[in-house]
N, C-alpha and C positions, 0 to 999 in steps of 0.2 A: 834322632841323631843328626839327621840332615840339617835341621835348623841350627843346631849348635855348631856343626861343621861349617855352615855358611858364615857364622860369626867369627870363627877362628879354626884354622885347620887342625884336625885331630881332637877338637873339643868334645865331639860326640862320643868318640871311643873312650876318651879319658873319663867322661861322665859315666858311661856304661860300666867301665872297669871299676870305678869308685863305688858305684852302687853294688856291684857284685861282691867286691871285697868287704864292704860293710856287712853283708850277709854272712860271708865266710868268717869274719872276725866275731860276729855275734854267736855263730855256731861253735867256734873254738871256745869262747868264753863260757858257754853253757856246759861244756864238758867238765870244767873244773870250777866249783863254786866255794869250796871249803879247803882249808889248809891241809886236811888229811885226805882230800880227794886225789885220785890219780886217773889218768885217761891217756889213751893213745889217739893222736890226731893224725890221720893219714890223708894227705892231699894227693889225690891220684889224677894229676893233670900236669903235663909238662910246662904249662904256663906258670906254675908256681915257682919254677926254677929260674924264670926270667927276673933279672935284677929289679926292674921297675915294679913288678908284681910282688916279689918277695919283700921289698921294703915296705909294703903296705900291711904285712903281717905283724902281729904283736912283737915287740922288741925281744921278749924272752925267747921267742921261737927261733930267732936268728942263731943263738948259741946252743939251744937245746935240740934243734931239729936237724938230724942228719938227712942227707938225701938218700932215699930208699934205693936199695939195689934188689937183686933177685931173691934175697933172703929176708923179705919183709915178714913173712909168717914166722920164721925162726926168731927174728928180733922181737916181734910182738909177743911171742910165747915166752921168751926169756924175760922181757920187761914185766909182764903180768905175773909170772912166777916169782920174780924178785919182789915185786910190790906186795903180793899177797902173803908172802912168807917172811918178809922182813919185819923189823921191830916197828911197833905201832906207837905213835905218840898219843897221849891221853890229854884231852883239853877239858877244863871245867869251866 
């Protein structure tokens, strides 16, 4: 990071954050591979609420991902209950 920061102020941190977010986005993508898949992605770090970091998340997460509150377990229970008992689509 020091070498990059010597080239341009903040470049080292930006590079590090970019590498980390690449791994986060790959992990998110692995959770859902098929149109009938469903998953809950819980990002448990206050940095994901920062605008600069949040904008690096997949675009669909911006509208689909509420900020968690103290009822995370209840919301996850409701989500999985709804997804496992709802109508299933059949693909051929």
